[in-house]
FIKOL-102539 format. One record per residue: residue number from 1; residue in one letter; x, y, z of N, C-alpha, C, O in turn. Coordinates in nm, 2 decimals, padded with zeros to 4 digits. Example, Ala and Ser with C-alpha at 12.3 -4.5 7.8 and 13.67 -1.06 7.14 Angstrom:
PT,1,a,01.32,-00.57,00.78,01.23,-00.45,00.78,01.32,-00.33,00.78,01.42,-00.33,00.85
PT,2,s,01.28,-00.22,00.71,01.37,-00.11,00.71,01.29,00.00,00.79,01.34,00.11,00.80
//
This chain:
PT,1,m,01.54,-06.98,01.35,01.54,-06.86,01.48,01.68,-06.80,01.46,01.68,-06.68,01.50
PT,2,v,01.81,-06.83,01.40,01.95,-06.73,01.41,01.94,-06.73,01.25,01.97,-06.63,01.20
PT,3,r,01.91,-06.80,01.19,01.98,-06.70,01.08,01.86,-06.53,01.02,01.87,-06.45,00.93
PT,4,l,01.77,-06.55,01.12,01.61,-06.45,01.08,01.67,-06.33,01.23,01.62,-06.22,01.19
PT,5,s,01.72,-06.31,01.31,01.84,-06.26,01.38,01.91,-06.22,01.32,01.92,-06.10,01.27
PT,6,a,01.99,-06.33,01.32,02.17,-06.26,01.24,02.04,-06.11,01.11,02.09,-06.00,01.11
PT,7,f,01.95,-06.11,01.07,01.95,-06.02,00.90,01.87,-05.91,01.03,01.86,-05.79,01.01
PT,8,a,01.81,-05.96,01.14,01.78,-05.83,01.20,01.89,-05.77,01.23,01.89,-05.65,01.25
PT,9,l,01.97,-05.81,01.22,02.03,-05.69,01.33,02.16,-05.70,01.18,02.27,-05.64,01.21
PT,10,l,02.17,-05.73,01.11,02.23,-05.69,00.96,02.11,-05.52,01.01,02.13,-05.40,01.04
PT,11,s,02.02,-05.59,01.00,01.97,-05.43,00.90,02.01,-05.34,01.05,02.10,-05.26,01.04
PT,12,l,01.94,-05.34,01.15,02.01,-05.26,01.23,02.14,-05.18,01.17,02.16,-05.07,01.12
PT,13,a,02.21,-05.28,01.21,02.32,-05.16,01.14,02.35,-05.17,01.04,02.46,-05.12,01.03
PT,14,i,02.28,-05.21,00.91,02.28,-05.03,00.86,02.20,-04.92,00.86,02.22,-04.81,00.80
PT,15,l,02.07,-04.95,00.93,01.98,-04.87,00.95,02.02,-04.74,01.02,02.01,-04.62,00.98
PT,16,a,02.08,-04.80,01.19,02.15,-04.65,01.23,02.21,-04.54,01.26,02.20,-04.47,01.35
PT,17,p,02.31,-04.54,01.14,02.36,-04.39,01.11,02.30,-04.31,01.04,02.34,-04.20,01.01
PT,18,a,02.16,-04.38,01.00,02.04,-04.29,00.96,02.00,-04.24,01.14,02.00,-04.13,01.20
PT,19,f,01.99,-04.34,01.15,01.86,-04.26,01.36,02.00,-04.16,01.40,01.96,-04.05,01.43
PT,20,g,02.12,-04.18,01.41,02.18,-04.11,01.44,02.17,-04.02,01.41,02.19,-03.93,01.49
PT,21,q,02.13,-03.99,01.29,02.15,-03.85,01.20,02.02,-03.79,01.19,02.01,-03.67,01.19
PT,22,s,01.89,-03.90,01.20,01.84,-03.81,01.22,01.79,-03.75,01.39,01.70,-03.67,01.40
PT,23,a,01.85,-03.78,01.47,01.76,-03.77,01.62,01.94,-03.66,01.61,01.95,-03.65,01.73
PT,24,n,02.01,-03.62,01.58,02.08,-03.48,01.62,02.02,-03.32,01.54,02.01,-03.28,01.42
PT,25,p,02.01,-03.30,01.59,01.92,-03.16,01.58,02.06,-03.06,01.48,01.99,-02.98,01.41
PT,26,a,02.10,-03.05,01.47,02.19,-02.96,01.45,02.22,-03.03,01.30,02.28,-02.95,01.23
PT,27,t,02.19,-03.17,01.25,02.23,-03.19,01.15,02.07,-03.31,01.09,02.04,-03.43,01.10
PT,28,p,02.00,-03.13,00.99,01.88,-03.24,00.99,01.90,-03.29,00.91,02.01,-03.27,00.87
PT,29,p,01.82,-03.37,00.85,01.80,-03.54,00.71,01.77,-03.42,00.64,01.73,-03.32,00.70
PT,30,p,01.79,-03.46,00.47,01.74,-03.39,00.40,01.61,-03.38,00.36,01.53,-03.45,00.42
PT,31,g,01.58,-03.33,00.29,01.42,-03.42,00.23,01.32,-03.28,00.32,01.36,-03.17,00.33
PT,32,n,01.13,-03.32,00.38,01.06,-03.25,00.41,01.04,-03.29,00.50,00.94,-03.36,00.51
PT,33,p,01.13,-03.27,00.60,01.13,-03.23,00.79,00.95,-03.27,00.81,00.88,-03.21,00.74
PT,34,g,00.89,-03.35,00.90,00.74,-03.38,00.93,00.70,-03.21,00.99,00.78,-03.15,01.06
PT,35,g,00.56,-03.13,00.93,00.53,-03.07,01.03,00.63,-02.94,00.89,00.58,-02.83,00.88
PT,36,m,00.70,-02.96,00.83,00.76,-02.84,00.75,00.60,-02.84,00.55,00.52,-02.91,00.49
PT,37,s,00.63,-02.71,00.55,00.51,-02.72,00.42,00.59,-02.80,00.26,00.71,-02.81,00.25
PT,38,p,00.52,-02.83,00.20,00.66,-02.87,00.10,00.61,-02.81,00.01,00.55,-02.87,-00.08
PT,39,t,00.62,-02.61,00.02,00.59,-02.48,-00.08,00.66,-02.40,00.04,00.64,-02.28,00.06
PT,40,t,00.77,-02.50,00.12,00.86,-02.35,00.16,00.96,-02.38,00.12,01.02,-02.48,00.09
PT,41,r,00.98,-02.23,00.13,01.15,-02.22,00.05,01.24,-02.20,00.22,01.21,-02.14,00.33
PT,42,e,01.37,-02.29,00.17,01.48,-02.34,00.26,01.60,-02.30,00.18,01.61,-02.32,00.06
PT,43,s,01.70,-02.25,00.26,01.81,-02.23,00.23,01.84,-02.31,00.19,01.89,-02.31,00.08
PT,44,a,01.82,-02.42,00.27,01.96,-02.60,00.23,01.89,-02.64,00.29,01.82,-02.60,00.38
PT,45,p,01.90,-02.71,00.26,01.77,-02.88,00.17,01.75,-02.95,00.38,01.82,-02.98,00.48
PT,46,g,01.61,-02.93,00.35,01.50,-02.93,00.49,01.61,-02.84,00.61,01.67,-02.89,00.70
PT,47,t,01.62,-02.69,00.56,01.60,-02.58,00.65,01.57,-02.45,00.65,01.63,-02.35,00.68
PT,48,p,01.43,-02.49,00.60,01.35,-02.32,00.58,01.44,-02.18,00.60,01.51,-02.12,00.68
PT,49,a,01.39,-02.15,00.49,01.42,-02.03,00.48,01.46,-01.93,00.61,01.49,-01.96,00.72
PT,50,p,01.45,-01.81,00.57,01.43,-01.71,00.69,01.28,-01.71,00.64,01.23,-01.75,00.53
PT,51,p,01.18,-01.61,00.79,01.04,-01.57,00.78,00.99,-01.50,00.65,01.02,-01.38,00.62
PT,52,q,00.90,-01.59,00.58,00.82,-01.52,00.42,00.73,-01.45,00.47,00.67,-01.49,00.57
PT,53,l,00.69,-01.27,00.39,00.59,-01.28,00.43,00.46,-01.36,00.42,00.48,-01.45,00.34
PT,54,n,00.27,-01.35,00.48,00.21,-01.48,00.45,00.08,-01.37,00.31,00.08,-01.25,00.29
PT,55,q,00.01,-01.46,00.24,-00.07,-01.35,00.14,-00.09,-01.19,00.17,-00.08,-01.09,00.10
PT,56,a,-00.15,-01.21,00.32,-00.21,-01.07,00.32,-00.10,-00.97,00.37,-00.11,-00.85,00.39
PT,57,d,00.00,-01.03,00.38,00.09,-00.91,00.39,00.15,-00.91,00.23,00.18,-01.03,00.21
PT,58,r,00.17,-00.88,00.17,00.18,-00.94,-00.02,00.01,-00.90,-00.06,00.00,-00.87,-00.18
PT,59,t,-00.10,-00.89,00.00,-00.19,-00.83,-00.11,-00.19,-00.63,-00.03,-00.24,-00.53,-00.07
PT,60,f,-00.13,-00.66,00.07,-00.12,-00.50,00.14,00.02,-00.44,00.08,00.02,-00.33,00.02
PT,61,v,00.11,-00.49,00.11,00.23,-00.42,-00.04,00.19,-00.38,-00.15,00.18,-00.26,-00.19
PT,62,r,00.16,-00.55,-00.27,00.10,-00.44,-00.40,00.00,-00.37,-00.40,00.00,-00.28,-00.49
PT,63,a,-00.13,-00.38,-00.30,-00.22,-00.23,-00.27,-00.21,-00.10,-00.32,-00.25,-00.03,-00.41
PT,64,l,-00.10,-00.11,-00.18,-00.12,00.03,-00.11,00.04,00.08,-00.24,00.07,00.19,-00.23
PT,65,a,00.12,-00.01,-00.34,00.19,00.03,-00.40,00.13,00.10,-00.51,00.20,00.18,-00.57
PT,66,l,-00.03,00.04,-00.55,-00.08,00.10,-00.64,-00.14,00.21,-00.61,-00.15,00.30,-00.68
PT,67,g,-00.17,00.21,-00.48,-00.25,00.39,-00.45,-00.16,00.48,-00.44,-00.19,00.59,-00.46
PT,68,g,00.00,00.44,-00.40,00.11,00.53,-00.43,00.15,00.60,-00.48,00.19,00.71,-00.46
PT,69,l,00.12,00.47,-00.62,00.15,00.49,-00.78,00.11,00.63,-00.87,00.17,00.70,-00.95
PT,70,a,00.00,00.63,-00.81,-00.16,00.64,-00.89,-00.17,00.80,-00.78,-00.25,00.89,-00.82
PT,71,e,-00.09,00.82,-00.66,-00.10,00.93,-00.59,-00.02,01.08,-00.63,-00.06,01.20,-00.64
PT,72,v,00.18,00.98,-00.63,00.22,01.09,-00.70,00.18,01.16,-00.86,00.18,01.28,-00.90
PT,73,d,00.15,01.05,-00.91,00.07,01.09,-01.07,-00.03,01.19,-01.12,-00.04,01.27,-01.21
PT,74,l,-00.13,01.14,-00.98,-00.18,01.26,-01.01,-00.21,01.40,-00.96,-00.29,01.49,-00.99
PT,75,a,-00.10,01.38,-00.82,-00.13,01.50,-00.75,00.02,01.55,-00.89,-00.01,01.67,-00.91
PT,76,k,00.09,01.53,-00.95,00.18,01.59,-01.06,00.05,01.63,-01.16,00.14,01.67,-01.23
PT,77,l,-00.08,01.65,-01.24,-00.12,01.69,-01.26,-00.20,01.75,-01.20,-00.24,01.85,-01.27
PT,78,a,-00.25,01.74,-01.07,-00.27,01.88,-01.04,-00.21,01.97,-01.02,-00.27,02.08,-01.01
PT,79,a,-00.12,01.95,-01.01,-00.01,02.05,-00.96,-00.03,02.22,-01.11,-00.02,02.35,-01.11
PT,80,q,-00.05,02.10,-01.19,-00.08,02.15,-01.41,-00.21,02.19,-01.44,-00.25,02.26,-01.54
PT,81,k,-00.26,02.15,-01.37,-00.42,02.25,-01.37,-00.49,02.28,-01.31,-00.59,02.34,-01.34
PT,82,a,-00.46,02.25,-01.18,-00.58,02.31,-01.02,-00.53,02.43,-01.14,-00.45,02.46,-01.23
PT,83,s,-00.67,02.50,-01.05,-00.67,02.71,-01.04,-00.67,02.75,-00.94,-00.63,02.85,-00.90
PT,84,n,-00.77,02.59,-00.82,-00.70,02.63,-00.70,-00.59,02.59,-00.62,-00.54,02.48,-00.59
PT,85,t,-00.54,02.81,-00.58,-00.37,02.80,-00.48,-00.39,02.63,-00.34,-00.30,02.55,-00.33
PT,86,a,-00.49,02.64,-00.28,-00.44,02.57,-00.20,-00.47,02.37,-00.27,-00.40,02.28,-00.24
PT,87,v,-00.60,02.35,-00.37,-00.53,02.25,-00.42,-00.42,02.23,-00.52,-00.37,02.12,-00.54
PT,88,k,-00.39,02.31,-00.56,-00.25,02.38,-00.57,-00.12,02.28,-00.47,-00.05,02.19,-00.52
PT,89,d,-00.13,02.36,-00.28,-00.05,02.34,-00.27,-00.08,02.17,-00.20,00.01,02.08,-00.17
PT,90,f,-00.19,02.16,-00.19,-00.22,02.00,-00.16,-00.13,01.94,-00.26,-00.02,01.91,-00.22
PT,91,a,-00.16,01.91,-00.39,-00.07,01.88,-00.49,00.07,01.79,-00.44,00.12,01.68,-00.45
PT,92,q,00.12,01.91,-00.39,00.29,01.96,-00.35,00.33,01.83,-00.29,00.40,01.73,-00.29
PT,93,r,00.22,01.90,-00.22,00.22,01.82,-00.07,00.23,01.67,-00.12,00.34,01.61,-00.10
PT,94,m,00.13,01.60,-00.19,00.10,01.46,-00.22,00.23,01.41,-00.31,00.24,01.30,-00.37
PT,95,i,00.32,01.50,-00.33,00.42,01.43,-00.43,00.49,01.38,-00.34,00.51,01.26,-00.31
PT,96,r,00.56,01.54,-00.29,00.66,01.49,-00.13,00.68,01.34,-00.05,00.77,01.26,-00.07
PT,97,d,00.53,01.33,00.05,00.46,01.32,00.08,00.49,01.15,00.06,00.57,01.08,00.13
PT,98,h,00.40,01.11,-00.06,00.43,00.98,-00.13,00.56,00.94,-00.23,00.60,00.86,-00.31
PT,99,s,00.59,01.06,-00.17,00.72,00.97,-00.34,00.76,00.96,-00.17,00.71,00.86,-00.12
PT,100,e,00.83,01.02,-00.07,00.90,00.90,-00.02,00.81,00.82,00.07,00.87,00.71,00.07
PT,101,a,00.70,00.81,00.15,00.60,00.67,00.11,00.68,00.54,00.02,00.76,00.45,00.05
PT,102,n,00.65,00.58,-00.06,00.66,00.53,-00.19,00.81,00.43,-00.24,00.83,00.34,-00.32
PT,103,d,00.89,00.49,-00.14,01.02,00.43,-00.18,01.07,00.39,-00.02,01.19,00.40,00.01
PT,104,r,01.02,00.37,00.03,01.07,00.32,00.19,00.96,00.22,00.11,01.02,00.21,00.01
PT,105,l,00.84,00.13,00.09,00.76,00.09,00.05,00.86,-00.02,-00.02,00.91,-00.11,00.04
PT,106,a,00.88,00.01,-00.17,00.95,-00.11,-00.22,01.11,-00.10,-00.18,01.17,-00.18,-00.25
PT,107,s,01.17,-00.05,-00.10,01.27,-00.14,-00.03,01.25,-00.23,00.05,01.35,-00.31,00.04
PT,108,l,01.15,-00.27,00.16,01.03,-00.32,00.17,01.03,-00.47,00.11,01.06,-00.58,00.14
PT,109,a,00.96,-00.40,00.00,00.92,-00.48,-00.09,01.06,-00.58,-00.19,01.06,-00.70,-00.21
PT,110,k,01.15,-00.50,-00.23,01.27,-00.62,-00.27,01.32,-00.64,-00.16,01.44,-00.67,-00.19
PT,111,a,01.31,-00.64,-00.01,01.39,-00.73,00.08,01.33,-00.82,00.10,01.39,-00.91,00.17
PT,112,n,01.17,-00.85,00.06,01.13,-00.97,00.10,01.11,-01.04,-00.09,01.08,-01.16,-00.10
PT,113,g,01.12,-00.99,-00.17,01.12,-01.04,-00.30,00.94,-01.03,-00.34,00.85,-01.12,-00.36
PT,114,i,00.94,-00.92,-00.36,00.82,-00.83,-00.42,00.80,-00.74,-00.49,00.81,-00.62,-00.46
PT,115,a,00.75,-00.79,-00.61,00.75,-00.74,-00.80,00.63,-00.61,-00.72,00.52,-00.64,-00.67
PT,116,l,00.68,-00.45,-00.73,00.57,-00.36,-00.71,00.46,-00.34,-00.82,00.49,-00.43,-00.89
PT,117,p,00.38,-00.29,-00.87,00.25,-00.26,-00.96,00.42,-00.16,-01.03,00.53,-00.15,-00.98
PT,118,d,00.36,-00.10,-01.20,00.46,-00.02,-01.20,00.36,00.08,-01.36,00.42,00.16,-01.44
PT,119,q,00.21,00.04,-01.38,00.09,00.07,-01.46,-00.04,00.02,-01.32,-00.06,-00.07,-01.25
PT,120,f,-00.10,00.18,-01.37,-00.23,00.13,-01.31,-00.30,-00.02,-01.37,-00.28,-00.11,-01.44
PT,121,d,-00.46,00.09,-01.25,-00.52,-00.02,-01.27,-00.65,00.02,-01.36,-00.68,00.13,-01.42
PT,122,s,-00.69,-00.04,-01.35,-00.85,00.04,-01.52,-00.97,00.10,-01.43,-01.08,00.14,-01.48
PT,123,e,-00.92,00.10,-01.31,-01.04,00.24,-01.26,-00.94,00.35,-01.20,-00.98,00.46,-01.19
PT,124,q,-00.79,00.31,-01.16,-00.64,00.48,-01.21,-00.66,00.52,-01.31,-00.64,00.63,-01.35
PT,125,r,-00.73,00.39,-01.40,-00.69,00.49,-01.55,-00.74,00.56,-01.63,-00.69,00.63,-01.72
PT,126,s,-00.93,00.51,-01.56,-01.02,00.63,-01.64,-01.03,00.76,-01.49,-01.09,00.86,-01.52
PT,127,m,-01.00,00.76,-01.39,-01.01,00.84,-01.35,-00.89,00.94,-01.41,-00.91,01.05,-01.46
PT,128,r,-00.81,00.90,-01.40,-00.67,01.07,-01.48,-00.76,01.07,-01.61,-00.79,01.18,-01.66
PT,129,d,-00.84,00.92,-01.69,-00.88,01.00,-01.84,-00.99,01.10,-01.80,-01.01,01.19,-01.88
PT,130,r,-01.05,01.09,-01.71,-01.21,01.18,-01.63,-01.11,01.33,-01.62,-01.14,01.43,-01.69
PT,131,l,-01.03,01.35,-01.55,-00.90,01.40,-01.47,-00.83,01.56,-01.55,-00.80,01.67,-01.51
PT,132,q,-00.83,01.46,-01.69,-00.72,01.53,-01.80,-00.78,01.66,-01.87,-00.75,01.78,-01.90
PT,133,q,-00.94,01.53,-01.89,-01.06,01.63,-02.02,-01.11,01.67,-01.94,-01.19,01.75,-02.00
PT,134,a,-01.14,01.67,-01.74,-01.14,01.89,-01.71,-01.14,01.95,-01.71,-01.06,01.98,-01.62
PT,135,d,-01.20,02.08,-01.75,-01.18,02.16,-01.76,-01.12,02.26,-01.60,-01.17,02.22,-01.49
PT,136,k,-01.04,02.35,-01.61,-00.97,02.39,-01.47,-01.09,02.36,-01.33,-01.08,02.26,-01.28
PT,137,t,-01.16,02.44,-01.31,-01.31,02.46,-01.20,-01.37,02.28,-01.21,-01.39,02.22,-01.11
PT,138,e,-01.37,02.25,-01.28,-01.44,02.09,-01.21,-01.33,02.03,-01.22,-01.37,01.97,-01.11
PT,139,f,-01.19,01.97,-01.24,-01.04,01.90,-01.24,-01.03,01.90,-01.12,-01.01,01.80,-01.05
PT,140,d,-01.04,02.10,-01.03,-01.03,02.05,-00.83,-01.15,02.06,-00.80,-01.18,02.17,-00.74
PT,141,h,-01.23,01.98,-00.81,-01.34,01.92,-00.81,-01.32,01.84,-00.74,-01.30,01.81,-00.62
PT,142,a,-01.35,01.75,-00.92,-01.31,01.57,-00.93,-01.18,01.55,-00.83,-01.17,01.45,-00.75
PT,143,y,-01.05,01.66,-00.86,-00.93,01.58,-00.80,-00.96,01.53,-00.64,-00.98,01.41,-00.64
PT,144,i,-00.97,01.59,-00.53,-01.03,01.68,-00.43,-01.12,01.50,-00.40,-01.08,01.39,-00.37
PT,145,r,-01.27,01.54,-00.43,-01.34,01.40,-00.50,-01.25,01.29,-00.44,-01.28,01.25,-00.32
PT,146,g,-01.19,01.27,-00.49,-01.09,01.16,-00.58,-01.02,01.13,-00.45,-01.06,01.03,-00.38
PT,147,q,-00.94,01.21,-00.40,-00.85,01.22,-00.27,-00.94,01.20,-00.17,-00.92,01.11,-00.09
PT,148,i,-01.04,01.31,-00.15,-01.15,01.19,-00.04,-01.07,01.07,-00.07,-00.95,01.05,-00.06
PT,149,t,-01.22,00.98,-00.11,-01.17,00.85,-00.10,-01.09,00.78,-00.08,-01.06,00.72,00.02
PT,150,d,-01.01,00.77,-00.22,-00.86,00.76,-00.16,-00.84,00.74,-00.08,-00.83,00.62,-00.03
PT,151,h,-00.81,00.83,-00.03,-00.76,00.87,00.10,-00.83,00.70,00.24,-00.79,00.60,00.30
PT,152,q,-00.93,00.75,00.23,-01.04,00.75,00.32,-00.96,00.47,00.30,-00.94,00.37,00.36
PT,153,k,-00.97,00.51,00.21,-00.95,00.32,00.20,-00.84,00.37,00.22,-00.82,00.35,00.34
PT,154,t,-00.76,00.42,00.17,-00.55,00.38,00.22,-00.58,00.33,00.36,-00.56,00.21,00.40
PT,155,v,-00.65,00.45,00.47,-00.64,00.40,00.63,-00.71,00.33,00.66,-00.73,00.29,00.77
PT,156,q,-00.75,00.29,00.59,-00.88,00.17,00.60,-00.76,00.04,00.62,-00.74,-00.04,00.71
PT,157,l,-00.70,00.09,00.46,-00.61,-00.06,00.42,-00.48,-00.11,00.58,-00.46,-00.21,00.65
PT,158,l,-00.43,00.04,00.57,-00.36,00.10,00.71,-00.43,00.05,00.86,-00.34,00.01,00.92
PT,159,i,-00.52,00.03,00.92,-00.55,00.04,01.00,-00.59,-00.14,01.04,-00.61,-00.21,01.14
PT,160,y,-00.59,-00.17,00.93,-00.59,-00.36,00.87,-00.44,-00.43,00.87,-00.41,-00.55,00.88
PT,161,q,-00.37,-00.30,00.86,-00.22,-00.37,00.81,-00.17,-00.39,00.97,-00.11,-00.49,01.01
PT,162,i,-00.21,-00.29,01.04,-00.14,-00.26,01.18,-00.22,-00.34,01.25,-00.16,-00.33,01.35
PT,163,g,-00.33,-00.44,01.28,-00.41,-00.50,01.36,-00.35,-00.60,01.32,-00.28,-00.66,01.40
PT,164,s,-00.38,-00.67,01.19,-00.33,-00.84,01.16,-00.25,-00.86,01.08,-00.26,-00.97,01.03
PT,165,g,-00.13,-00.76,01.02,-00.07,-00.75,00.97,00.08,-00.82,01.07,00.15,-00.78,01.16
PT,166,e,00.10,-00.99,00.95,00.22,-01.05,01.07,00.33,-00.96,01.04,00.39,-00.93,01.14
PT,167,n,00.39,-00.92,00.92,00.60,-00.89,00.89,00.57,-00.75,01.06,00.48,-00.68,01.09
PT,168,e,00.64,-00.76,01.09,00.65,-00.61,01.18,00.74,-00.56,01.12,00.76,-00.49,01.21
PT,169,d,00.80,-00.53,01.05,00.88,-00.41,00.98,00.79,-00.33,00.84,00.81,-00.21,00.80
PT,170,l,00.69,-00.43,00.80,00.52,-00.40,00.74,00.40,-00.33,00.87,00.31,-00.24,00.86
PT,171,k,00.43,-00.40,00.96,00.32,-00.29,01.03,00.40,-00.19,01.08,00.31,-00.10,01.09
PT,172,a,00.53,-00.12,01.12,00.58,-00.01,01.18,00.56,00.00,01.01,00.50,-00.09,00.95
PT,173,f,00.60,00.09,00.96,00.57,00.14,00.89,00.41,00.22,00.83,00.40,00.33,00.79
PT,174,a,00.30,00.13,00.85,00.17,00.14,00.82,00.13,00.23,00.92,00.05,00.32,00.91
PT,175,s,00.23,00.13,01.11,00.19,00.31,01.14,00.26,00.42,01.18,00.24,00.49,01.28
PT,176,d,00.40,00.47,01.06,00.42,00.56,01.05,00.30,00.56,00.99,00.22,00.55,01.08
PT,177,t,00.24,00.56,00.85,00.21,00.63,00.76,00.08,00.64,00.80,00.02,00.74,00.76
PT,178,l,00.04,00.58,00.87,-00.14,00.58,00.95,-00.14,00.81,00.92,-00.19,00.88,00.83
PT,179,p,-00.09,00.84,01.03,-00.06,00.98,01.09,-00.07,01.16,00.93,-00.12,01.27,00.93
PT,180,i,00.04,01.07,00.83,00.02,01.16,00.78,-00.09,01.09,00.63,-00.11,01.18,00.55
PT,181,v,-00.14,00.99,00.60,-00.20,00.99,00.55,-00.35,01.08,00.63,-00.37,01.19,00.60
PT,182,l,-00.43,01.02,00.74,-00.51,01.07,00.87,-00.51,01.26,00.78,-00.61,01.32,00.75
PT,183,d,-00.43,01.28,00.77,-00.34,01.46,00.82,-00.39,01.52,00.67,-00.44,01.63,00.64
PT,184,h,-00.33,01.37,00.53,-00.42,01.42,00.38,-00.52,01.42,00.35,-00.56,01.45,00.23
PT,185,l,-00.58,01.39,00.44,-00.79,01.35,00.41,-00.81,01.41,00.54,-00.86,01.32,00.61
PT,186,r,-00.79,01.53,00.60,-00.83,01.67,00.68,-00.84,01.77,00.57,-00.93,01.84,00.55
PT,187,m,-00.72,01.75,00.51,-00.67,01.88,00.41,-00.81,01.86,00.27,-00.91,01.92,00.22
PT,188,a,-00.76,01.75,00.26,-00.82,01.72,00.13,-01.01,01.75,00.18,-01.07,01.82,00.09
PT,189,q,-01.11,01.72,00.31,-01.24,01.70,00.32,-01.22,01.95,00.33,-01.29,02.03,00.27
PT,190,s,-01.09,01.98,00.45,-01.15,02.17,00.47,-01.13,02.18,00.31,-01.21,02.27,00.28
PT,191,i,-01.07,02.14,00.20,-01.04,02.20,00.09,-01.17,02.22,00.00,-01.19,02.33,-00.06
PT,192,a,-01.25,02.08,-00.02,-01.33,02.06,-00.06,-01.46,02.12,00.04,-01.57,02.11,-00.01
PT,193,a,-01.46,02.17,00.16,-01.55,02.26,00.18,-01.54,02.43,00.15,-01.62,02.51,00.14
PT,194,e,-01.40,02.42,00.15,-01.43,02.60,00.08,-01.39,02.58,-00.08,-01.42,02.69,-00.13
PT,195,i,-01.34,02.50,-00.16,-01.44,02.52,-00.29,-01.55,02.47,-00.33,-01.59,02.48,-00.44
PT,196,s,-01.61,02.40,-00.23,-01.81,02.40,-00.26,-01.83,02.50,-00.19,-01.91,02.56,-00.26
PT,197,g,-01.81,02.58,-00.06,-01.87,02.76,-00.02,-01.86,02.83,-00.17,-01.95,02.86,-00.25
PT,198,a,-01.72,02.85,-00.17,-01.65,02.92,-00.27,-01.71,02.90,-00.33,-01.72,03.02,-00.38
PT,199,a,-01.83,02.78,-00.44,-01.85,02.78,-00.56,-02.02,02.82,-00.53,-02.11,02.81,-00.62
PT,200,q,-02.02,02.84,-00.44,-02.20,02.85,-00.41,-02.23,02.99,-00.38,-02.32,03.05,-00.43
PT,201,a,-02.17,03.02,-00.34,-02.14,03.20,-00.33,-02.08,03.28,-00.42,-02.08,03.41,-00.41
PT,202,a,-02.03,03.23,-00.51,-01.98,03.35,-00.64,-02.18,03.34,-00.76,-02.21,03.42,-00.85
PT,203,p,-02.25,03.23,-00.72,-02.42,03.29,-00.79,-02.50,03.35,-00.75,-02.61,03.37,-00.80
PT,204,r,-02.45,03.41,-00.58,-02.56,03.48,-00.45,-02.47,03.59,-00.49,-02.54,03.68,-00.53
PT,205,e,-02.33,03.61,-00.50,-02.27,03.73,-00.52,-02.34,03.81,-00.69,-02.34,03.93,-00.70
PT,206,q,-02.38,03.74,-00.80,-02.36,03.75,-00.91,-02.50,03.83,-00.95,-02.50,03.92,-01.03
PT,207,s,-02.62,03.78,-00.89,-02.75,03.75,-00.93,-02.80,03.91,-00.79,-02.91,03.98,-00.81
PT,208,a,-02.71,03.94,-00.68,-02.81,04.07,-00.57,-02.75,04.15,-00.66,-02.66,04.13,-00.75
PT,209,p,-02.82,04.26,-00.61,-02.87,04.33,-00.70,-02.74,04.49,-00.66,-02.71,04.52,-00.54
PT,210,a,-02.68,04.57,-00.78,-02.62,04.64,-00.75,-02.72,04.79,-00.73,-02.83,04.84,-00.77
PT,211,d,-02.60,04.83,-00.65,-02.69,05.00,-00.55,-02.66,05.06,-00.70,-02.59,05.06,-00.79
PT,212,k,-02.78,05.12,-00.64,-02.81,05.27,-00.68,-02.80,05.37,-00.71,-02.88,05.46,-00.67
PT,213,p,-02.68,05.41,-00.79,-02.67,05.58,-00.78,-02.75,05.72,-00.77,-02.83,05.78,-00.85
PT,214,p,-02.68,05.74,-00.63,-02.74,05.85,-00.54,-02.75,05.94,-00.64,-02.66,05.99,-00.69
PT,215,t,-02.89,05.96,-00.68,-03.01,06.11,-00.76,-02.97,06.24,-00.68,-02.97,06.26,-00.56
PT,216,n,-02.93,06.34,-00.78,-02.89,06.43,-00.72,-03.07,06.53,-00.77,-03.15,06.54,-00.86
PT,217,r,-03.03,06.59,-00.61,-03.17,06.67,-00.61,-03.13,06.78,-00.66,-03.21,06.87,-00.68
//
């Protein structure tokens, strides 16, 4: 019994420093403390790195970056090919606003270690090919229709991030960007109505009977 007690005391003496170290929150033990995911990045052994973006925030950043990349590229194409002055003006606005938004998003992505896409996806490539091949009149209609659809999707993406995002910087970015995108959407819808009305009026003007010259009596 005496020998067993001596062994127990020896064991406690050996383990005592480890117990004392664990109890001090200022010096956490190395390894994986309880409650910390094995995949958590660490700034030092046992110390979690600063807050990281969750998967939903990362998906938002990549999706918005991909859309912004296409917006600027297609707007540059529209500035060259469009025949309608309102469409050309709209394209210049897209270049300016989306370039600014893309730069701000790129800064946020860099700060959080996210690599942004630098190429179109298959749907965007297909749209660009169709616009590239369209004649001027067809181009105006196709470009504006595409802009309405794209901005509707972007509005939904921004609203979701504002309500459900986790990163406060990204939520602030989404809140700042939403009014601009809504303004773009309203502009595109107005231009679509304008060029559709002009297209419908043209056949009526062409089919209207010419005024008869006055007859000499």
